N, C-alpha and C positions, 0 to 999 in steps of 0.2 A: 504494500500500500504506500502510495507516494505521500510525502509530507505536503500539507496545504500551505502554500506561501502566498500571501496577499500581494497581488500585483501592484496595487497602489502604494503599499508600504515599501515594496522593493524599489519601485520607481523613485519614491521620495528619498530613500537612503542613497541610491546611486547618484541622483542629481546633487545631493549635498556633499558627497565624498569624492566624486570624480572631478578631474580637471575640466573646466568649461571649454567648449569649442566655439571660440569667437573670432578666430583668425581666418583669413581668406587666401593666404599664399603659402608656398612651400616652407619657407624659413620660419614664419610665425606659426605654422601648423604644428610645430613640435612643442611639447609641453614646456612651460616655464620652469618646471622642476628638473628638466633634462639639460645636460651640457654637452651634447654630442656635436662633433664637428662634421657637418654635412658635406664639407669639401673632401673628406677622406672616406666617407661611407655612403652607401646608396640608400636614399630615403625610400621607405615603403610604408604601407598601411594595411591593416586588417580590420575586420568587423566581427565583434563578438555579438551574435544574435541570440538573445534570450526571448523565448516566445511561450505563450500559454495556450497553444492550439488544443491540447488534450486536457486542459483544465489545471495543469500544474506546470511549473517552470522547467523548460528544457533549453538546451543550448546546442547550436549547430556546429559541427566540425566536418572537415573534408578529408577524405583519404586521397592524398595527392597521387597523380598518375606516376607510374614507374618510368614514363618516358620524359619527364621533365628534367631540365638541366640542374636545377637547384632543389635540394630537399625532396628528391623523388621518393615516393612511397610513404612519406611521413604523414602524420595527422596534423592538420593545421586549421586555422580559421580562413574563410574566404578573404583574399587580399592579394596585393601585388606591388609592383614598383611604381613609384610616382612618375607621372608623365607631365611635362610642362603644360599641356593643354588641359590637364585636370584642374589647375588653378590652386588646389589645396590638397593636403593629405586626406582630409575628410572626403573630398570628391573622389580621390583615388580609391578609398575603401568602398564607397557606394558604387562606383563603376565596376570594380572587381566583383562585388556581390552580384550585380546584374549579369556580368559576363560568365562567371564561374558556376553559379547555382540558380540563375534566373529569377532572383528576388529583387524587386525594385523598392527600395526603402527611402522614405522621406527623411529629410534632415530633422524634422520635428521629432522623429523617433530616436534620435541620437541623444543620449543623456550625458555624454562626456567621454573622456579618454583616460586610460591608464598611463603609467610612465612608459617612456620609450624602452624598447628591448633590443639589444644587439644580438645578432646571430653569430655563432662562433665558427661554424664551418663555411660561412660565406660572409660577404661584406655589407650586410644590410643593417640599417637602424629602422626598426619597425614601430610605428605608432598604432596602438590598439584602441579602437573606438568601440563603444558599447551601445547597443540598441535594445529596446524592449518593445515587443509587439504583442498585441492581443492574440493574433493567430497568423498562420501562414497558409494560404490557400493552395499553393502548388510550388514545386521545386523542379527546375529543369537544368540538369547539370551539363556542363561542357566537358564531354568525354576526353578532350585533348588535354585537359588540366586536372580533372577530378574523376577518380574511379567511382566513388560513391559517397553518400552523406552518412554521417553518424549523428543521430538525433538523441542526445544523451540527457537524462534527467539531471537537472542542475545540482540538486542536493547530493545525489548519489555520486556524481562525478567529483564534486569538490571534496566530498568526504573520503574519497579514495586516495588522497595524497599520501605519498611515502617518499623516503629518501631514494634518490637515484644513484645506485652504486655502480651502475653499468657503464655510463658514458664518460666518467672521469672528470666531471666538472665539480668544482667546489661549491657546496651549498646547492646542489642540484636536486630537483624534485621530479616526481613522475605521478601521473594520474592514470587510472585504468577504468575501462568500461567495456563490458561485453567482449572481453578478450583483446581489446585494443589497448596499446600502451601509448600514452601521450607524454612526450619528453621534450627537452630542448627549449627553444624560444616559446613555443606554444604552452608548455608546462609553466614557464616563468610568468606568462600572462595569466594563466589560471591561478597560479599562486597569488598574484596581486588581487585578482577578483575574489579569491577565497578570503584574503585578509580584509578586504573592503566589506564583505558580507558576513564575516564570521559570527558576529553577535546576533544577527537576525535569522541566519539560516542554520548554522551548525549547532546552535544552542537554542533553537526556536521551541 
């Protein structure tokens, strides 16, 4: 039986604790809490989509195609590299969600962002944005980039956190769901989300 999480309360907490999305260009799109040098790393953005389609909070993850150049076969959030025509990292995240999984999300559904995350096996600095939706009517994946979607119950996923002893990073964590292991940059984003929501979800 899934834990009942109030959408309104969840939205209120996220709005109060996430960094606000007020900027319109690439440089200002990074969080004021981050000090990354974008001249040395490649800016990218992802979208953490929390939805209540089945009456309880779930979060979408993507199993990346094995044919991709970077992070092939890993579990990630929909997202990708910033393009100048995007205008902002938020626009990058929204565009990539449309292209990869066929979901068109309004900026009004974006509640804020987590801290930037650097990838270790590639040269990206990733801005994670968070959206909360009442429901998702349909998903259409781009098979060139995504093998399939993992629609994980939020509480179950966040509660599965454990130390990652396999990948050799200091203070590394991993999350598991239905046989899938989420590690690396995606796990570090989930760890941030877990910290933000710890008092209202894990001890609800």
